PQR file with spaces between the fields and no chain letter, atoms N, CA, C, O and H, PARSE charges and radii, in Angstrom:
ATOM       1  N    UNK     1     -10.903   15.646   12.932 -0.4000 1.5000
ATOM       2  CA   UNK     1     -11.312   15.125   11.638 -0.0000 2.0000
ATOM       3  C    UNK     1     -12.442   15.202   11.067  0.5500 1.7000
ATOM       4  O    UNK     1     -12.682   14.790    9.932 -0.5500 1.4000
ATOM       5  N    UNK     2     -13.360   15.835   11.954 -0.4000 1.5000
ATOM       6  CA   UNK     2     -14.684   16.442   11.501 -0.0000 2.0000
ATOM       7  C    UNK     2     -14.736   17.163   10.383  0.5500 1.7000
ATOM       8  O    UNK     2     -15.753   17.060    9.697 -0.5500 1.4000
ATOM       9  H    UNK     2     -13.165   16.169   12.876  0.4000 1.0000
ATOM      10  N    UNK     3     -13.734   17.986    9.982 -0.4000 1.5000
ATOM      11  CA   UNK     3     -13.925   18.788    8.853 -0.0000 2.0000
ATOM      12  C    UNK     3     -13.915   18.081    7.577  0.5500 1.7000
ATOM      13  O    UNK     3     -14.202   18.618    6.507 -0.5500 1.4000
ATOM      14  H    UNK     3     -12.908   18.069   10.539  0.4000 1.0000
ATOM      15  N    UNK     4     -13.547   16.750    7.734 -0.4000 1.5000
ATOM      16  CA   UNK     4     -13.527   15.946    6.250 -0.0000 2.0000
ATOM      17  C    UNK     4     -14.646   15.042    6.295  0.5500 1.7000
ATOM      18  O    UNK     4     -15.165   14.513    7.278 -0.5500 1.4000
ATOM      19  H    UNK     4     -13.314   16.314    8.603  0.4000 1.0000
ATOM      20  N    UNK     5     -14.940   14.949    5.056 -0.4000 1.5000
ATOM      21  CA   UNK     5     -16.012   13.929    4.915 -0.0000 2.0000
ATOM      22  C    UNK     5     -15.413   12.783    5.042  0.5500 1.7000
ATOM      23  O    UNK     5     -14.196   12.619    5.128 -0.5500 1.4000
ATOM      24  H    UNK     5     -14.519   15.379    4.258  0.4000 1.0000
ATOM      25  N    UNK     6     -16.502   11.703    5.063 -0.4000 1.5000
ATOM      26  CA   UNK     6     -16.058   10.456    5.317 -0.0000 2.0000
ATOM      27  C    UNK     6     -15.224    9.549    3.966  0.5500 1.7000
ATOM      28  O    UNK     6     -14.599    8.489    3.993 -0.5500 1.4000
ATOM      29  H    UNK     6     -17.491   11.836    4.993  0.4000 1.0000
ATOM      30  N    UNK     7     -15.538   10.484    2.851 -0.4000 1.5000
ATOM      31  CA   UNK     7     -14.929    9.948    1.873 -0.0000 2.0000
ATOM      32  C    UNK     7     -13.479   10.039    1.461  0.5500 1.7000
ATOM      33  O    UNK     7     -12.879    9.256    0.724 -0.5500 1.4000
ATOM      34  H    UNK     7     -16.045   11.346    2.829  0.4000 1.0000
ATOM      35  N    UNK     8     -12.904   11.378    2.195 -0.4000 1.5000
ATOM      36  CA   UNK     8     -11.416   11.721    2.113 -0.0000 2.0000
ATOM      37  C    UNK     8     -10.871   11.251    3.592  0.5500 1.7000
ATOM      38  O    UNK     8      -9.661   11.047    3.692 -0.5500 1.4000
ATOM      39  H    UNK     8     -13.391   12.014    2.794  0.4000 1.0000
ATOM      40  N    UNK     9     -11.593   11.095    4.579 -0.4000 1.5000
ATOM      41  CA   UNK     9     -10.915   10.901    5.828 -0.0000 2.0000
ATOM      42  C    UNK     9      -9.595   10.070    5.696  0.5500 1.7000
ATOM      43  O    UNK     9      -8.481   10.523    5.959 -0.5500 1.4000
ATOM      44  H    UNK     9     -12.576   11.261    4.498  0.4000 1.0000
ATOM      45  N    UNK    10      -9.860    8.752    5.243 -0.4000 1.5000
ATOM      46  CA   UNK    10      -8.709    7.928    5.202 -0.0000 2.0000
ATOM      47  C    UNK    10      -7.350    8.311    4.223  0.5500 1.7000
ATOM      48  O    UNK    10      -6.184    7.928    4.315 -0.5500 1.4000
ATOM      49  H    UNK    10     -10.764    8.383    5.029  0.4000 1.0000
ATOM      50  N    UNK    11      -7.819    8.965    3.531 -0.4000 1.5000
ATOM      51  CA   UNK    11      -6.581    9.628    2.529 -0.0000 2.0000
ATOM      52  C    UNK    11      -5.960   10.648    3.116  0.5500 1.7000
ATOM      53  O    UNK    11      -4.772   10.783    2.823 -0.5500 1.4000
ATOM      54  H    UNK    11      -8.766    9.277    3.456  0.4000 1.0000
ATOM      55  N    UNK    12      -6.561   11.609    4.068 -0.4000 1.5000
ATOM      56  CA   UNK    12      -5.948   12.537    4.840 -0.0000 2.0000
ATOM      57  C    UNK    12      -5.083   11.838    5.926  0.5500 1.7000
ATOM      58  O    UNK    12      -3.925   12.215    6.104 -0.5500 1.4000
ATOM      59  H    UNK    12      -7.526   11.500    4.306  0.4000 1.0000
ATOM      60  N    UNK    13      -5.668   10.740    6.720 -0.4000 1.5000
ATOM      61  CA   UNK    13      -5.095   10.242    7.578 -0.0000 2.0000
ATOM      62  C    UNK    13      -3.558    9.452    7.060  0.5500 1.7000
ATOM      63  O    UNK    13      -2.504    9.587    7.681 -0.5500 1.4000
ATOM      64  H    UNK    13      -6.609   10.433    6.576  0.4000 1.0000
ATOM      65  N    UNK    14      -3.672    8.852    6.148 -0.4000 1.5000
ATOM      66  CA   UNK    14      -2.743    8.095    5.397 -0.0000 2.0000
ATOM      67  C    UNK    14      -1.519    9.159    5.041  0.5500 1.7000
ATOM      68  O    UNK    14      -0.309    8.962    5.153 -0.5500 1.4000
ATOM      69  H    UNK    14      -4.528    8.742    5.643  0.4000 1.0000
ATOM      70  N    UNK    15      -2.174   10.285    4.602 -0.4000 1.5000
ATOM      71  CA   UNK    15      -1.121   11.453    4.157 -0.0000 2.0000
ATOM      72  C    UNK    15      -0.309   11.807    5.410  0.5500 1.7000
ATOM      73  O    UNK    15       0.898   11.591    5.521 -0.5500 1.4000
ATOM      74  H    UNK    15      -3.157   10.445    4.512  0.4000 1.0000
ATOM      75  N    UNK    16      -1.071   12.357    6.316 -0.4000 1.5000
ATOM      76  CA   UNK    16      -0.276   12.610    7.546 -0.0000 2.0000
ATOM      77  C    UNK    16       0.288   11.787    8.486  0.5500 1.7000
ATOM      78  O    UNK    16       0.930   12.244    9.432 -0.5500 1.4000
ATOM      79  H    UNK    16      -2.051   12.533    6.226  0.4000 1.0000
ATOM      80  N    UNK    17       0.048   10.212    8.255 -0.4000 1.5000
ATOM      81  CA   UNK    17       0.813    9.361    9.208 -0.0000 2.0000
ATOM      82  C    UNK    17       1.946    8.848    8.136  0.5500 1.7000
ATOM      83  O    UNK    17       2.902    8.193    8.552 -0.5500 1.4000
ATOM      84  H    UNK    17      -0.473    9.840    7.487  0.4000 1.0000
ATOM      85  N    UNK    18       1.833    9.112    6.970 -0.4000 1.5000
ATOM      86  CA   UNK    18       2.980    8.216    6.292 -0.0000 2.0000
ATOM      87  C    UNK    18       4.243    9.194    5.907  0.5500 1.7000
ATOM      88  O    UNK    18       5.438    8.931    6.042 -0.5500 1.4000
ATOM      89  H    UNK    18       1.056    9.643    6.632  0.4000 1.0000
ATOM      90  N    UNK    19       3.601   10.488    5.350 -0.4000 1.5000
ATOM      91  CA   UNK    19       4.660   11.426    4.796 -0.0000 2.0000
ATOM      92  C    UNK    19       4.495   11.274    3.106  0.5500 1.7000
ATOM      93  O    UNK    19       5.250   11.896    2.358 -0.5500 1.4000
ATOM      94  H    UNK    19       2.630   10.701    5.240  0.4000 1.0000
ATOM      95  N    UNK    20       3.545   10.479    2.648 -0.4000 1.5000
ATOM      96  CA   UNK    20       3.513   10.307    1.178 -0.0000 2.0000
ATOM      97  C    UNK    20       2.818   11.546    0.539  0.5500 1.7000
ATOM      98  O    UNK    20       1.867   12.092    1.099 -0.5500 1.4000
ATOM      99  H    UNK    20       2.932    9.974    3.256  0.4000 1.0000
ATOM     100  N    UNK    21       3.241   11.903   -0.456 -0.4000 1.5000
ATOM     101  CA   UNK    21       2.733   13.315   -1.340 -0.0000 2.0000
ATOM     102  C    UNK    21       1.492   12.921   -1.800  0.5500 1.7000
ATOM     103  O    UNK    21       1.180   11.736   -1.916 -0.5500 1.4000
ATOM     104  H    UNK    21       4.013   11.459   -0.910  0.4000 1.0000
ATOM     105  N    UNK    22       0.803   13.802   -2.055 -0.4000 1.5000
ATOM     106  CA   UNK    22      -0.473   13.978   -2.407 -0.0000 2.0000
ATOM     107  C    UNK    22      -0.978   12.902   -3.707  0.5500 1.7000
ATOM     108  O    UNK    22      -1.894   12.082   -3.773 -0.5500 1.4000
ATOM     109  H    UNK    22       1.057   14.764   -1.961  0.4000 1.0000
ATOM     110  N    UNK    23      -0.089   13.264   -4.523 -0.4000 1.5000
ATOM     111  CA   UNK    23      -0.134   12.189   -5.695 -0.0000 2.0000
ATOM     112  C    UNK    23      -0.086   10.698   -5.308  0.5500 1.7000
ATOM     113  O    UNK    23      -0.813    9.891   -5.886 -0.5500 1.4000
ATOM     114  H    UNK    23       0.654   13.930   -4.469  0.4000 1.0000
ATOM     115  N    UNK    24       0.765   10.329   -4.335 -0.4000 1.5000
ATOM     116  CA   UNK    24       0.785    9.097   -4.068 -0.0000 2.0000
ATOM     117  C    UNK    24      -0.221    8.415   -3.497  0.5500 1.7000
ATOM     118  O    UNK    24      -0.596    7.258   -3.685 -0.5500 1.4000
ATOM     119  H    UNK    24       1.356   10.985   -3.865  0.4000 1.0000
ATOM     120  N    UNK    25      -0.743    9.521   -2.550 -0.4000 1.5000
ATOM     121  CA   UNK    25      -2.081    8.900   -1.779 -0.0000 2.0000
ATOM     122  C    UNK    25      -3.163    8.889   -2.678  0.5500 1.7000
ATOM     123  O    UNK    25      -4.143    8.231   -2.329 -0.5500 1.4000
ATOM     124  H    UNK    25      -0.439   10.461   -2.396  0.4000 1.0000
ATOM     125  N    UNK    26      -3.205    9.553   -3.905 -0.4000 1.5000
ATOM     126  CA   UNK    26      -4.309    9.753   -4.673 -0.0000 2.0000
ATOM     127  C    UNK    26      -4.237    8.428   -5.547  0.5500 1.7000
ATOM     128  O    UNK    26      -5.262    7.980   -6.060 -0.5500 1.4000
ATOM     129  H    UNK    26      -2.409   10.087   -4.188  0.4000 1.0000
ATOM     130  N    UNK    27      -3.086    7.851   -5.694 -0.4000 1.5000
ATOM     131  CA   UNK    27      -2.729    6.762   -6.426 -0.0000 2.0000
ATOM     132  C    UNK    27      -2.904    5.412   -5.978  0.5500 1.7000
ATOM     133  O    UNK    27      -3.071    4.518   -6.807 -0.5500 1.4000
ATOM     134  H    UNK    27      -2.253    8.215   -5.277  0.4000 1.0000
ATOM     135  N    UNK    28      -2.876    5.111   -4.403 -0.4000 1.5000
ATOM     136  CA   UNK    28      -3.238    4.296   -3.730 -0.0000 2.0000
ATOM     137  C    UNK    28      -4.393    3.534   -4.335  0.5500 1.7000
ATOM     138  O    UNK    28      -5.348    4.181   -4.765 -0.5500 1.4000
ATOM     139  H    UNK    28      -2.741    5.837   -3.729  0.4000 1.0000
ATOM     140  N    UNK    29      -4.390    2.220   -4.406 -0.4000 1.5000
ATOM     141  CA   UNK    29      -5.498    1.232   -4.670 -0.0000 2.0000
ATOM     142  C    UNK    29      -5.321    0.210   -3.611  0.5500 1.7000
ATOM     143  O    UNK    29      -4.290   -0.016   -2.978 -0.5500 1.4000
ATOM     144  H    UNK    29      -3.615    1.695   -4.057  0.4000 1.0000
ATOM     145  N    UNK    30      -6.582   -0.431   -3.499 -0.4000 1.5000
ATOM     146  CA   UNK    30      -6.938   -1.434   -2.252 -0.0000 2.0000
ATOM     147  C    UNK    30      -5.561   -2.564   -2.388  0.5500 1.7000
ATOM     148  O    UNK    30      -4.893   -2.919   -1.416 -0.5500 1.4000
ATOM     149  H    UNK    30      -7.420   -0.247   -4.013  0.4000 1.0000
ATOM     150  N    UNK    31      -5.357   -2.956   -3.621 -0.4000 1.5000
ATOM     151  CA   UNK    31      -4.299   -4.172   -3.711 -0.0000 2.0000
ATOM     152  C    UNK    31      -3.152   -3.803   -3.479  0.5500 1.7000
ATOM     153  O    UNK    31      -2.227   -4.613   -3.549 -0.5500 1.4000
ATOM     154  H    UNK    31      -5.900   -2.667   -4.410  0.4000 1.0000
ATOM     155  N    UNK    32      -2.912   -2.284   -3.095 -0.4000 1.5000
ATOM     156  CA   UNK    32      -1.463   -1.770   -2.765 -0.0000 2.0000
ATOM     157  C    UNK    32      -1.318   -1.627   -1.415  0.5500 1.7000
ATOM     158  O    UNK    32      -0.336   -1.042   -0.958 -0.5500 1.4000
ATOM     159  H    UNK    32      -3.664   -1.627   -3.037  0.4000 1.0000
ATOM     160  N    UNK    33      -2.419   -2.220   -0.520 -0.4000 1.5000
ATOM     161  CA   UNK    33      -2.564   -2.261    1.001 -0.0000 2.0000
ATOM     162  C    UNK    33      -2.590   -3.754    1.230  0.5500 1.7000
ATOM     163  O    UNK    33      -3.212   -4.624    0.619 -0.5500 1.4000
ATOM     164  H    UNK    33      -3.217   -2.695   -0.892  0.4000 1.0000
ATOM     165  N    UNK    34      -1.656   -3.853    2.393 -0.4000 1.5000
ATOM     166  CA   UNK    34      -1.204   -5.178    3.075 -0.0000 2.0000
ATOM     167  C    UNK    34      -1.656   -4.881    4.639  0.5500 1.7000
ATOM     168  O    UNK    34      -0.860   -4.584    5.530 -0.5500 1.4000
ATOM     169  H    UNK    34      -1.150   -3.147    2.889  0.4000 1.0000
ATOM     170  N    UNK    35      -3.145   -5.024    4.806 -0.4000 1.5000
ATOM     171  CA   UNK    35      -3.721   -4.785    6.153 -0.0000 2.0000
ATOM     172  C    UNK    35      -3.276   -5.725    7.142  0.5500 1.7000
ATOM     173  O    UNK    35      -3.527   -5.458    8.317 -0.5500 1.4000
ATOM     174  H    UNK    35      -3.792   -5.265    4.083  0.4000 1.0000
ATOM     175  N    UNK    36      -2.606   -6.866    6.842 -0.4000 1.5000
ATOM     176  CA   UNK    36      -2.168   -7.593    8.171 -0.0000 2.0000
ATOM     177  C    UNK    36      -0.797   -7.049    8.581  0.5500 1.7000
ATOM     178  O    UNK    36      -0.466   -6.789    9.737 -0.5500 1.4000
ATOM     179  H    UNK    36      -2.402   -7.083    5.887  0.4000 1.0000
ATOM     180  N    UNK    37      -0.015   -6.904    7.442 -0.4000 1.5000
ATOM     181  CA   UNK    37       1.266   -6.260    7.692 -0.0000 2.0000
ATOM     182  C    UNK    37       1.432   -4.985    8.080  0.5500 1.7000
ATOM     183  O    UNK    37       2.431   -4.574    8.670 -0.5500 1.4000
ATOM     184  H    UNK    37      -0.284   -7.116    6.503  0.4000 1.0000
ATOM     185  N    UNK    38       0.374   -4.253    7.735 -0.4000 1.5000
ATOM     186  CA   UNK    38       0.105   -2.686    8.005 -0.0000 2.0000
ATOM     187  C    UNK    38       1.081   -1.790    7.270  0.5500 1.7000
ATOM     188  O    UNK    38       1.839   -0.939    7.735 -0.5500 1.4000
ATOM     189  H    UNK    38      -0.438   -4.587    7.256  0.4000 1.0000
ATOM     190  N    UNK    39       0.863   -2.234    5.830 -0.4000 1.5000
ATOM     191  CA   UNK    39       1.916   -1.630    4.977 -0.0000 2.0000
ATOM     192  C    UNK    39       1.392   -1.440    3.625  0.5500 1.7000
ATOM     193  O    UNK    39       0.690   -2.231    2.995 -0.5500 1.4000
ATOM     194  H    UNK    39       0.248   -2.926    5.453  0.4000 1.0000
ATOM     195  N    UNK    40       1.844   -0.223    3.237 -0.4000 1.5000
ATOM     196  CA   UNK    40       1.136    0.195    1.824 -0.0000 2.0000
ATOM     197  C    UNK    40       2.182    0.327    0.898  0.5500 1.7000
ATOM     198  O    UNK    40       3.217    0.769    1.397 -0.5500 1.4000
ATOM     199  H    UNK    40       2.413    0.420    3.749  0.4000 1.0000
ATOM     200  N    UNK    41       2.225    0.055   -0.400 -0.4000 1.5000
ATOM     201  CA   UNK    41       3.194   -0.254   -1.546 -0.0000 2.0000
ATOM     202  C    UNK    41       2.954    0.907   -2.462  0.5500 1.7000
ATOM     203  O    UNK    41       1.830    0.869   -2.963 -0.5500 1.4000
ATOM     204  H    UNK    41       1.384   -0.304   -0.806  0.4000 1.0000
ATOM     205  N    UNK    42       3.669    1.898   -2.814 -0.4000 1.5000
ATOM     206  CA   UNK    42       3.455    3.051   -3.684 -0.0000 2.0000
ATOM     207  C    UNK    42       3.845    2.391   -4.955  0.5500 1.7000
ATOM     208  O    UNK    42       5.010    2.015   -5.082 -0.5500 1.4000
ATOM     209  H    UNK    42       4.582    1.929   -2.408  0.4000 1.0000
ATOM     210  N    UNK    43       2.964    2.210   -5.927 -0.4000 1.5000
ATOM     211  CA   UNK    43       3.108    1.657   -7.123 -0.0000 2.0000
ATOM     212  C    UNK    43       2.857    2.536   -8.140  0.5500 1.7000
ATOM     213  O    UNK    43       3.338    2.252   -9.237 -0.5500 1.4000
ATOM     214  H    UNK    43       2.017    2.516   -5.823  0.4000 1.0000
ATOM     215  N    UNK    44       2.168    3.611   -8.019 -0.4000 1.5000
ATOM     216  CA   UNK    44       1.746    4.517   -9.031 -0.0000 2.0000
ATOM     217  C    UNK    44       1.352    5.895   -8.384  0.5500 1.7000
ATOM     218  O    UNK    44       1.278    5.974   -7.158 -0.5500 1.4000
ATOM     219  H    UNK    44       1.778    3.841   -7.128  0.4000 1.0000
ATOM     220  N    UNK    45       1.111    6.934   -9.150 -0.4000 1.5000
ATOM     221  CA   UNK    45       0.613    8.303   -8.290 -0.0000 2.0000
ATOM     222  C    UNK    45      -0.064    8.929   -9.352  0.5500 1.7000
ATOM     223  O    UNK    45       0.251    8.819  -10.537 -0.5500 1.4000
ATOM     224  H    UNK    45       1.171    6.871  -10.146  0.4000 1.0000
ATOM     225  N    UNK    46      -1.116    9.668   -8.849 -0.4000 1.5000
ATOM     226  CA   UNK    46      -2.034   10.125   -9.790 -0.0000 2.0000
ATOM     227  C    UNK    46      -1.235   11.659  -10.102  0.5500 1.7000
ATOM     228  O    UNK    46      -0.692   12.378   -9.264 -0.5500 1.4000
ATOM     229  H    UNK    46      -1.372    9.757   -7.887  0.4000 1.0000
ATOM     230  N    UNK    47      -1.359   11.887  -11.558 -0.4000 1.5000
ATOM     231  CA   UNK    47      -0.893   12.871  -12.203 -0.0000 2.0000
ATOM     232  C    UNK    47      -1.694   13.705  -12.858  0.5500 1.7000
ATOM     233  O    UNK    47      -2.493   13.258  -13.682 -0.5500 1.4000
ATOM     234  H    UNK    47      -1.801   11.302  -12.239  0.4000 1.0000
ATOM     235  N    UNK    48      -1.610   14.928  -12.613 -0.4000 1.5000
ATOM     236  CA   UNK    48      -2.693   15.713  -13.210 -0.0000 2.0000
ATOM     237  C    UNK    48      -2.679   16.087  -14.764  0.5500 1.7000
ATOM     238  O    UNK    48      -1.581   15.946  -15.303 -0.5500 1.4000
ATOM     239  H    UNK    48      -0.962   15.291  -11.944  0.4000 1.0000
ATOM     240  N    UNK    49      -3.451   16.422  -15.355 -0.4000 1.5000
ATOM     241  CA   UNK    49      -3.135   17.015  -16.660 -0.0000 2.0000
ATOM     242  C    UNK    49      -2.096   18.166  -16.881  0.5500 1.7000
ATOM     243  O    UNK    49      -1.926   19.033  -16.023 -0.5500 1.4000
ATOM     244  H    UNK    49      -4.342   16.536  -14.916  0.4000 1.0000
ATOM     245  N    UNK    50      -1.404   18.140  -18.066 -0.4000 1.5000
ATOM     246  CA   UNK    50       0.046   19.194  -18.310 -0.0000 2.0000
ATOM     247  C    UNK    50      -1.049   20.425  -18.518  0.5500 1.7000
ATOM     248  O    UNK    50      -1.974   20.297  -19.320 -0.5500 1.4000
ATOM     249  H    UNK    50      -1.542   17.435  -18.763  0.4000 1.0000
ATOM     250  N    UNK    51      -0.872   21.585  -17.756 -0.4000 1.5000
ATOM     251  CA   UNK    51      -1.683   22.885  -18.116 -0.0000 2.0000
ATOM     252  C    UNK    51      -0.991   23.841  -18.905  0.5500 1.7000
ATOM     253  O    UNK    51      -1.346   24.992  -19.159 -0.5500 1.4000
ATOM     254  H    UNK    51      -0.121   21.689  -17.104  0.4000 1.0000
ATOM     255  N    UNK    52       0.273   23.104  -19.351 -0.4000 1.5000
ATOM     256  CA   UNK    52       0.989   24.204  -20.474 -0.0000 2.0000
ATOM     257  C    UNK    52       1.834   25.219  -19.651  0.5500 1.7000
ATOM     258  O    UNK    52       2.383   26.169  -20.210 -0.5500 1.4000
ATOM     259  H    UNK    52       0.561   22.169  -19.145  0.4000 1.0000
ATOM     260  N    UNK    53       1.931   24.992  -18.260 -0.4000 1.5000
ATOM     261  CA   UNK    53       2.995   26.177  -17.268 -0.0000 2.0000
ATOM     262  C    UNK    53       4.482   25.794  -17.630  0.5500 1.7000
ATOM     263  O    UNK    53       5.419   26.410  -17.122 -0.5500 1.4000
ATOM     264  H    UNK    53       1.485   24.221  -17.806  0.4000 1.0000
């Protein structure tokens, strides 16, 4: 995991361990994480701008 900066390490680990898609991982907010129950609720996703493709 040394290849990733501290800023992105948690997102990479979450994606690898959970199977979430990139947009779902990037849409996670602190309020979506239940640290005591070790669960994450996917309530939104990050969607990039439409590039006219």
